C-alpha positions in Angstrom: 109.9 93.1 68.3 111.8 96.2 69.5 113.9 96.8 71.9 110.8 98.8 73.2 108.3 96.0 73.6 110.7 93.6 74.6 111.9 95.9 77.9 108.9 96.2 78.9 107.4 92.8 78.8 110.3 92.2 81.1 109.7 94.8 83.6 105.6 93.8 83.2 106.9 90.1 84.1 109.0 90.8 86.8 106.4 93.2 88.4 103.5 90.0 87.9 106.3 87.6 90.0 107.3 90.4 93.4 102.5 91.2 93.2 102.1 87.8 93.9 104.6 86.7 96.2 103.2 90.4 98.5 100.1 88.6 97.7 101.0 84.8 98.6 102.5 87.3 101.8 99.7 89.5 103.5 97.3 88.4 105.7 95.4 91.1 105.0 92.8 89.4 102.1 91.7 92.5 100.5 95.4 93.3 99.9 95.7 89.8 98.5 92.6 90.7 96.0 94.2 93.7 95.2 97.4 92.2 94.0 95.9 89.3 92.3 93.9 92.2 90.2 97.6 93.5 89.0 98.0 91.0 88.1 95.4 90.3 85.8 96.3 94.1 84.5 99.4 93.5 83.8 98.6 89.8 81.6 96.1 91.8 79.8 98.5 94.9 79.0 100.8 91.8 77.7 97.9 90.2 75.6 97.3 93.2 73.8 101.1 93.5 73.4 100.9 90.0 72.0 98.3 91.8 69.3 95.3 90.4 71.3 93.1 93.3 71.8 89.9 90.7 72.1 91.6 89.1 75.1 93.4 91.5 77.0 89.8 93.2 76.8 88.2 90.0 77.8 91.3 89.8 80.4 90.9 93.5 82.0 86.4 93.0 81.8 86.9 90.0 84.3 90.2 89.5 85.3 90.7 93.0 87.3 87.2 94.1 87.6 84.7 91.1 87.7 86.5 89.3 90.2 87.9 91.7 92.0 84.3 92.5 92.9 83.2 89.3 93.4 86.0 89.2 96.3 85.8 92.1 98.0 81.7 91.3 98.0 83.3 88.2 99.3 85.2 89.9 101.7 82.8 91.8 103.6 80.5 89.1 103.3 81.8 87.2 105.7 84.6 87.4 109.2 87.9 88.3 108.4 91.4 87.2 109.3 92.3 90.0 111.2 88.9 90.6 113.0 89.3 87.3 115.0 92.8 88.3 116.3 92.4 91.8 117.9 
């Protein structure tokens, strides 16, 4: 690994940790869903850096796209927690 790759991995890991803490601390489920999809996106970049493009493509497809769509549809079809408080 060259120094650029190491720096990219460290920045990505920090970004994933910040996104995970942000997803846990938010009460808005939609915002938490977007934060978890960002985590999956960074993870797919990690897989690409590790020279596993098939795993990266699968993670991007399932983790970012499909899971986010399923969560958003589920949140729209259920009563959101924020609406109960208002």
